[in-house]
C-alpha positions in Angstrom: 122.1 62.0 67.7 122.7 62.7 71.3 123.3 60.1 74.0 121.0 58.6 75.9 120.6 57.5 79.5 118.5 55.3 80.6 118.1 55.2 84.7 116.9 52.8 87.2 116.2 54.9 90.2 115.9 54.4 93.8 119.4 53.7 94.7 121.2 56.4 97.2 124.6 57.8 95.7 127.4 57.4 97.8 131.3 58.1 97.5 133.5 61.1 96.1 133.6 63.3 93.2 136.1 65.6 92.5 135.1 69.5 91.1 137.5 71.2 89.5 137.4 75.1 87.9 134.4 77.0 87.7 132.4 77.0 84.5 131.5 80.4 84.9 135.2 81.8 85.2 137.4 79.5 83.1 136.1 80.2 79.5 136.4 83.7 80.4 139.8 83.5 81.8 140.9 82.1 78.3 139.5 84.9 76.8 141.5 87.1 78.8 144.5 85.2 77.3 144.1 87.1 74.1 144.8 90.7 76.1 148.4 89.5 76.8 151.6 90.1 75.0 153.3 86.9 76.2 151.5 83.5 77.0 149.2 82.5 79.9 148.6 79.5 82.0 145.2 78.5 83.4 145.3 75.4 86.0 142.6 73.6 87.4 140.5 73.4 84.1 137.6 71.0 83.9 137.1 69.1 81.0 133.8 70.4 79.7 131.7 71.4 76.2 132.6 75.3 76.9 136.3 74.7 77.2 136.5 72.5 73.9 134.5 75.6 72.0 136.8 78.2 73.5 139.7 76.4 72.8 138.3 76.4 69.0 137.5 79.9 68.8 141.3 81.0 70.1 142.7 78.3 67.5 140.9 79.9 64.8 142.1 83.3 65.6 145.5 82.4 65.7 145.8 81.5 69.6 148.1 78.5 70.1 146.7 76.5 73.0 148.3 73.7 74.5 147.0 71.2 76.8 149.4 69.5 79.4 148.4 66.3 79.3 149.0 65.1 83.0 147.6 68.1 84.9 145.3 69.5 82.1 146.8 72.8 82.3 146.3 75.4 79.5 149.2 77.5 77.8 147.6 79.9 75.6 150.0 81.9 73.4 148.4 85.1 71.7 151.8 86.2 69.6 150.3 85.3 66.2 146.5 86.4 66.7 144.5 87.4 63.4 141.2 87.8 62.0 138.8 84.5 61.5 136.0 84.4 59.1 132.4 84.4 59.9 132.1 80.7 58.6 134.7 79.5 61.0 133.3 81.4 64.0 129.7 80.1 63.2 131.2 76.3 63.0 132.9 76.5 66.4 130.6 78.6 68.3 128.1 76.4 68.3 125.2 77.4 70.9 127.5 79.0 73.1 127.3 82.7 74.0 131.1 82.9 74.6 131.9 84.8 71.7 130.4 88.0 72.5 133.0 88.2 75.2 136.0 88.0 72.9 134.9 91.3 71.1 136.8 93.6 73.4 140.4 91.4 73.3 139.8 90.8 69.6 139.5 94.3 68.9 142.7 95.4 71.2 144.9 92.5 69.6 143.4 92.7 65.9 141.3 95.7 65.6 138.2 93.4 64.6 135.7 91.2 66.3 132.7 89.3 64.5 130.2 87.4 66.6 127.4 84.9 65.3 123.6 84.8 66.3 124.3 83.3 69.5 122.7 80.5 71.4 122.8 79.3 75.0 120.3 77.8 77.6 116.7 78.8 76.8 116.1 79.8 80.7 115.2 83.5 80.1 116.1 86.7 78.2 120.2 87.1 78.0 119.7 89.5 75.1 123.5 90.7 73.4 122.2 94.3 72.8 123.2 95.5 75.8 126.4 94.0 75.3 126.6 96.0 71.9 125.8 99.3 73.6 128.6 98.8 76.2 130.8 98.4 73.4 129.5 101.5 71.7 130.2 103.4 75.0 134.1 102.3 74.6 134.1 103.8 70.9 133.2 100.5 69.1 131.3 100.8 65.7 128.9 98.1 65.3 127.4 96.5 62.0 124.5 93.9 61.8 124.7 91.6 58.9 123.0 88.8 57.5 124.7 86.2 59.7 125.6 88.3 62.6 127.6 91.3 64.1 130.7 92.9 62.8 132.5 95.2 65.5 135.7 97.6 65.2 137.0 100.5 66.7 138.7 102.8 64.0 140.0 104.8 67.2 140.3 102.3 69.8 138.5 101.8 72.7 138.1 104.4 74.9 137.4 104.5 78.8 133.8 105.4 79.6 131.3 105.5 82.3 128.6 102.9 82.5 125.6 102.1 84.7 124.2 98.7 84.5 120.4 98.5 85.4 120.9 94.9 86.8 124.0 93.5 88.2 124.7 91.5 85.2 127.7 88.9 85.1 127.9 88.8 81.3 128.0 92.6 81.0 130.2 93.0 83.9 132.8 90.6 82.2 131.9 92.3 79.1 133.3 95.9 80.6 136.3 94.4 82.2 137.5 92.7 79.2 137.1 96.1 77.5 138.3 98.4 79.5 141.5 97.3 80.8 143.4 98.3 77.7 141.0 100.9 76.7 142.6 104.5 76.8 141.5 106.5 80.0 139.3 105.6 83.0 136.0 103.5 83.0 133.6 103.6 85.8 131.2 100.6 86.0 128.1 101.2 88.5 125.8 98.6 89.3 128.3 95.6 88.5 127.9 92.1 89.5 130.3 91.1 92.2 130.4 86.9 91.9 133.3 85.2 93.2 134.0 84.3 89.6 134.1 88.1 88.6 136.2 88.7 91.6 138.5 85.8 90.3 138.2 87.6 86.7 139.6 90.7 88.0 142.3 89.1 90.2 143.7 87.1 86.5 143.6 90.6 85.0 145.7 92.2 87.8 147.8 89.5 87.5 148.5 90.8 83.8 148.9 94.3 84.8 145.4 95.8 85.0 144.7 98.4 87.5 141.3 98.0 88.8 139.6 98.5 92.1 136.4 97.1 93.4 134.0 99.5 95.7 131.2 98.4 98.3 128.4 100.0 96.5 128.9 97.5 93.4 131.0 100.2 91.5 134.5 99.1 89.7 136.7 101.4 88.6 139.3 100.3 85.8 142.6 102.3 84.8 143.5 101.7 81.4 146.6 100.5 80.4 148.6 100.2 77.2 149.7 96.8 77.4 149.1 93.5 79.5 151.4 90.4 79.9 150.3 86.4 80.5 149.2 85.3 83.6 149.6 82.0 85.7 146.4 81.5 87.5 144.6 78.3 89.2 140.6 78.7 88.7 138.3 78.9 91.7 136.4 75.5 92.1 133.0 75.6 90.6 130.5 76.3 93.3 127.4 75.3 91.0 128.6 72.2 90.6 129.4 71.6 94.3 125.9 72.8 95.2 124.4 70.3 92.4 125.9 67.4 93.9 124.9 68.3 97.6 121.4 68.4 96.0 121.8 65.0 94.6 123.1 63.6 97.7 119.8 64.9 99.5 117.1 63.8 96.7 118.7 60.2 96.8 118.9 59.8 100.7 122.9 59.4 99.8 126.3 60.7 101.0 128.4 62.4 99.0 131.9 63.9 99.6 132.6 66.9 96.8 136.4 67.3 96.4 137.0 71.3 95.9 134.1 72.7 97.1 134.9 75.7 98.8 132.5 77.0 101.6 133.9 80.5 101.3 132.3 80.7 98.1 129.0 79.1 99.0 127.9 80.4 102.5 124.4 80.8 101.4 124.0 77.5 99.9 125.6 76.2 103.1 122.7 78.2 105.3 119.8 76.8 102.9 121.2 73.3 102.9 121.2 73.2 106.9 117.6 74.9 107.1 116.1 71.9 104.8 117.7 69.3 107.1 120.6 68.5 105.2 124.1 67.2 106.9 127.3 68.6 106.2 130.7 68.1 107.5 133.2 71.1 106.1 136.8 70.6 105.5 139.8 72.6 104.1 139.8 70.2 100.9 135.7 69.8 100.4 132.5 69.2 101.8 131.0 66.0 102.7 126.8 66.3 102.1 124.6 63.8 103.2 121.2 63.3 104.0 120.9 62.8 107.6 117.6 60.4 107.8 114.3 61.4 108.6 112.0 64.1 107.0 113.2 67.1 105.2 112.2 70.4 106.1 110.1 72.9 103.8 111.5 76.5 103.3 110.6 79.8 101.6 113.7 80.7 99.1 114.8 83.7 96.8 117.5 83.3 94.2 119.2 87.0 93.9 122.6 88.0 92.8 125.9 87.6 95.0 125.2 87.3 97.7 122.1 85.8 97.7 121.5 82.3 97.1 122.4 81.9 93.3 119.9 81.1 90.6 122.1 78.2 89.2 121.3 76.4 92.7 118.1 76.8 92.7 116.6 74.0 90.0 118.4 71.1 91.6 117.1 72.1 95.1 113.6 72.4 93.8 114.0 68.2 93.2 115.0 68.1 96.8 112.2 70.2 97.9 109.8 67.6 96.2 110.5 65.4 98.7 110.6 68.0 102.0 107.4 67.6 104.5 104.9 70.7 103.7 105.1 73.6 101.3 107.8 75.5 100.1 107.7 78.7 97.9 110.8 79.7 95.6 110.5 83.0 93.9 113.1 83.1 90.8 114.4 86.9 90.6 117.2 86.2 87.9 115.7 84.7 85.1 112.2 84.8 84.5 111.7 81.1 82.3 113.8 78.7 85.0 111.0 77.2 86.0 110.1 74.9 82.7 112.2 71.9 84.1 109.4 71.3 86.6 107.1 70.0 83.9 108.9 66.9 84.0 109.0 66.6 87.8 105.1 66.9 87.6 105.2 63.9 85.3 107.1 62.1 87.8 104.6 62.7 90.7 105.9 66.1 92.0 103.0 68.9 93.2 104.6 71.9 92.0 102.3 75.0 91.2 103.6 77.8 89.1 102.7 81.6 89.4 103.1 84.9 88.0 102.9 86.8 91.1 106.0 87.8 93.0 105.8 85.2 96.0 108.9 86.8 98.1 110.0 90.0 99.6 113.0 90.5 97.1 112.4 93.5 94.8 111.9 91.7 91.5 111.8 92.7 87.6 109.6 90.0 86.6 106.6 91.2 88.7 103.3 92.3 86.6 105.0 91.0 83.2 103.4 87.3 83.0 106.3 85.4 83.6 105.8 82.2 85.8 108.8 83.0 88.0 107.5 81.8 91.6 106.8 78.2 92.3 105.0 76.4 95.5 105.8 73.1 96.2 103.9 70.6 98.3 105.6 67.2 99.6 106.9 65.1 99.8 105.8 63.1 96.9 107.2 60.0 95.7 109.0 60.2 92.3 108.1 57.6 89.6 110.2 57.2 86.1 109.5 59.0 82.7 110.6 59.8 79.7 112.6 63.0 80.0 114.1 65.5 77.2 117.0 67.9 79.2 115.9 71.8 78.7 119.2 73.2 79.6 122.0 72.6 81.8 121.0 72.9 85.5 117.7 72.0 84.7 119.3 69.1 82.9 121.4 67.9 86.3 117.9 68.3 88.2 116.2 65.8 86.0 118.6 63.4 86.4 118.8 63.5 90.1 115.4 63.2 90.1 115.5 60.1 87.7 118.0 58.6 90.1 115.6 59.2 93.1 112.5 57.9 91.0 111.2 54.4 91.6 111.2 52.6 88.2 113.2 53.2 85.2 113.5 56.8 83.4 115.0 57.3 80.0 116.9 60.9 79.7 117.6 62.5 76.4 119.7 65.8 75.2 122.2 64.7 78.1 125.2 66.1 76.2 124.0 69.6 77.4 125.0 68.8 80.8 128.4 68.4 79.5 128.6 71.8 78.9 129.3 72.4 82.8 129.7 69.2 84.6 132.9 67.5 83.9 132.7 63.7 83.2 129.2 63.6 84.8 128.3 59.9 83.8 131.5 58.7 85.1 131.0 60.7 88.4 127.6 58.8 88.4 129.0 55.4 87.9 131.5 56.1 91.0 128.5 57.1 93.3 126.8 53.7 92.5 124.1 55.0 90.3 122.4 52.2 88.0 122.0 53.3 84.9 123.4 52.5 80.9 124.4 55.1 78.2 123.6 54.5 74.9 126.1 56.4 72.5 124.9 58.4 69.5 126.3 55.0 67.2 123.9 53.0 69.2 126.7 51.2 71.4 125.7 51.1 75.2 128.6 52.0 77.7 128.9 53.7 80.9 131.5 56.2 80.0 
């Protein structure tokens, strides 16, 4: 049984929250430690579910993972890397999609990898087939089994030329983690260039990799025979920072986000200002606040970096329900990311979903019967409701809608939010939110 959140809304969130290392980097940086021949140390590590999953996956493969009890820094030693059973991997992977990224490093270190059938948030098509095809291009042999996929490389991984039809973050990570110790040169065109990708490249360079990034989304990797460990401080989580910014807007609050980085959030900063949000930008963080008065509607399209990030979209949609006028949001990254709006509609929001591309960005989902555009009419008062969390960002969006709504909301499935938001209920408590948590054992708490 998952924890249940009972929220009494209508209280502005005010105070400070700290944002640490990015969920979209830290687990991949932990996987990269498999490539080294000496221990690696990763700093600024958040206490989130995905870190727990990768820690378990590394440990069952023989990697020693030690956590500093004061700082939370992780030191990972791959000296005794070994093969793990499919049953162990299935047990520890849970619904995470991280195991697919262990394949290249495991093949380099022990010559074999196994991935179970993968889960993850149900926000759109994220098949592993392309990952497997990438590994085949490196020379891997892929064998499907009843419980997952076994991958070997009898002759080792070899450099290759790969062209991505879409700048997929996951596929780019797969190539980077596989190519650094592959024999020869790998050239990747159509690569993703998100800040988390660049930070992963920085980590691999620290380890001894030779990687160059061109201006046309081409990444060139010259394989090396061995890598050493790294010492690295993870970049802050721009997704969590933007989520708390939207929470400040939705609830009429004032939140200082320690660790928020303007450099990695420039597109969000522009959009936040356009909607009428206030902010003070400092070197150690950003203060996001509602300036009073009506929020402004806008036309918004998600896109790959440096465009407006898809993970910023869902929390901001909640804010747009409180803007005066009609807003249009065109989702071009994940085709099913508007499922969370059903709960918002039940709470009183006016949101119409459309199959058409309501925007100017070339979109893969046009004429394919995906409801990937939304028209939001506001402002509309929100009232409390019973809500079940559908996915990570949608879950946080539901939570801030409940915090803004009049009356009481009951939110189930909140453990999904812990995958990417460190101590989120404790942070809510510190911001003055009025809520209770019913633990799995039936006891009430605020932890």
